[in-house]
N, C-alpha and C positions, 0 to 999 in steps of 0.2 A: 504494499499499500503506499502511497504518496502522502505525505504530509506538507501542504502547502501553507505558507505563512505569510501574511501581510502585516507588517508593522508600520502601524500608522501614528500620528501625533497624540491622538487620544485613545484608540484601542488596538490591540493586536487581534486580528481576525485569523482564524485556523480553519482549514477544510482538509478532509482526509478523502483521497480518491483511490477507487478500486478500477483500475483502467481509466476510462473517460467518465465514470460515474462518480460523482461526489456523493459519499455515502453519510457524512455529517459536518456540520459547521459549527463553531462555537467562538467565544471571545473572551479576552481577559484585558485588563486596563494596561495602558502603557507607562503612565506617570509613575506607579509605585515603584521605588527601586528594589531590585531584588539580586541576590547572589545566583551563580551559575546552579547550585543545588536547589534553591528555591524555585527558580524556573523550571529545572528538570522534574522535580517532583510535582509541581503544580501541572504542567503539561501532561505528565503521565496520569495523574489523577483525572483530569478533565477528559482525556481520551477514554479511560474505563468508564466514567459517567455516561459517555456517549454509547456504550456498549461494544467498543471496539478494544481490541488487545494491542498495547503499545509495542509489543514484541514483533508484530506484524508490519509495523512500519519499516519499510526497506529503503527509503529515500526521502529527503527533506529538501525543500526549496524555499528561499526567503526572500522577499523584497522589502526593505527598510529605509524610512525616511528618518529615522531616529538612531544616528551613528552611535550615541552615548551608551546604549545598551547591548550593542552587537558583541562586544567581546564576552559578556556574561552569558548573553544568550546563545551565541554560538558554541561556547563551552559546554552549555547545558544539552545542546543537541547532541554533541559528540560523545559526552559522558553517559548520557542516560538513554541514548538511542544507538549509539554505535556507529553513527554515520556522520561524515563531514558534508555539512549541508552546501548545495549550490545557492550563491548569493547573487542575485540580480545586481550586475554592475557593468561599467564599461569593458567592452571586449567580449561579453557573453553573447551567444548566439540566439537572436530572437526572431529573425526572418523579416524583421522590417527594418528600414534606414532610418536612423535618427540624424536628421539634418537641420538641427537648431545650431544656433551660432556657437554655443559651446555644449555640446552632447554631454560631456562630464558633469555637468550641472542639471542635466535634465532628471527629475525625480524618477527613482525605479517603479514607484507606484503608476506613474504616468505612462511609462514605456509598457509595463505590464497590461494596463488598460488598453493601450493602443494596439498591441499584439493581440489581444482577445477580441476587440471589436473587429479588427481588420480580418482576422481568420475566421470568425464565427459569422459575421455579417456582410463582409465584403468592403471595398472602398469605392468612392471616397465615403468616409464615415467621420462624423464628429462625436467625440466621447466626452461627456459631462460627468464629471465625478463629484458628488455633493458630499465632501468631507470636512475636515477641520478648514481646509480652504475649498473653494469650488473652483474646479479647473475644466477648461474647454479645449480640447485638443483636436487638431485636424489630421487625419491620415489619407493622403492622395490614393488614387486608384492604383498606383503602382507600389503602394506600401511605404511611401516616404512619410515620415513624421517630422514636420519642421515648424509647424505653427501652434502656438498654445497661448491661452489666456488665463490669468489667476486672479481669483476674486476672493474676498473673505467668505468663509463658509456661514451657513445660515445660523449655527450654534454659535459660531464666533461672534457674529453680529449681535445675536441675542445677548450673550454675556457683557459685550461691550455697552449694550443699551441699558440693562438694569444695574451694571457695575458702575456706570459713569452718572446716573441719573438717580439721586438719593431717594426720590419719591416713587420710582418705577419698581414693581415687585418682579422676583424671578418667576417665569411663567412657563407652562407647557406649550411648546411649539406645535400648533396644529392649526388647520384652517377654520376660521371662525364661521358661524352661520350666515354671516353676511358682512360685507366690507363696510355697510353703514353702521359702524361701532358707536356704541353710546356709553361704553365704560372702558376703564383703564386696560383690563386684561385683553379684552376681544380688540380694543384698538391697537394693542402691540403686536397681538396675533395677526391683524390684518396688514399691518405695516411690514411685518417680517415675511408672511406667506406671499401676499400679493406683490410686495417689492420684489422678492425673489423671483416670482414668475415673470414679471416684467423684465428683470435684469436677463433671466435665461432666454426669453424670447428675443430681446434686443440683440444681445451677443451672438446667438445662433444665426440671427438674420444677418448681422454684419459679416461673419465668418463666410457665410454662403456668398454674400454680396460681392465681398473683396476678393475672394478665392476664385469665384466664378463656379464652384461646385453648387449650383443651386439645387442639384438633387441629392445632395449628400445624405445619407442616413444617419439619423441621431439616436445615439445609443446612451442611456444614463445609467449611473449606478451610485451606491453609496448612500450611508445615513438616511436622510430625510427625503431622497430622490423619489421615493414611491408617492409622497404626498405631491410633489411638484409635478411629477411625471402625469398624474392623473388629472391635472388642472391645466394642461397646455397641449395644443396640438403640435407643437414645435418639437416635441420628443417622441420619436416613434416606438422606443423599445426601452422599458426599465429592465435590467438585469442586474439582481442584487448580488450575483456571485460572479461577475465579471472579472474581478481582479484575481479571485482564486483560480478562474478558468484560463487566465492569462499565464499565470504561474504554472499551470498544468502543461499548457502548450510549450511553454519555454524549457520545461523540463524534458519533454519528449524530444524536443529539437536538440537539446544537448546530450541526451542519453544516446540518440541515433548517432551523434557525431562522437561519441566516446569522450566528452569532456566531463 
């Protein structure tokens, strides 16, 4: 079985694959500092709680945007699973061409999403990932990834809102019954959700207009993406496991190449 791990700024998302089928998915927090032993023991217990046997894990692949934890995390994989993980980084075989101005600065998560969207849905494709940051990335018909837009994530914006305004409460992020809000909580929900819908539609429209790929498919993933995807015709597909699928695809490419 393959253990695919997406280390994000807020959560670590993990998926276990048997062949092309994902059999389970689970999460743990990123921010809490842990030793390699704590990571290893926690991962094994989480896998057991999903009804799977950690001993059956025979390969691990990781994409991480949090370098600070990778020494402990990588050591945990080696010590508790007996495998050196494949880490998505510059030089790894992905099947797409990263043509950004500085490819080494392109986030591994964005590359993984681009790979998954291109191989699962074809190109041209715009990938929208609603995470700690919201990213909009364009993959051209020939598999070239060279264009990306980065905006604050909806939760990041929400925390800034109630953290910076003393009289505004912390709220649940969800679509209110109406944009015609008459009290504080629903007015904040309306501003966040409808504001993000507007941002999403405008950025997608401009990407299509300026690239000339007006027929590009739009695939969304991450966090609250399902709420936003259901509220706009600008998003064609919402795929909650896009990043994990991208990790599986990259693993398969590198396994075939013997790397």
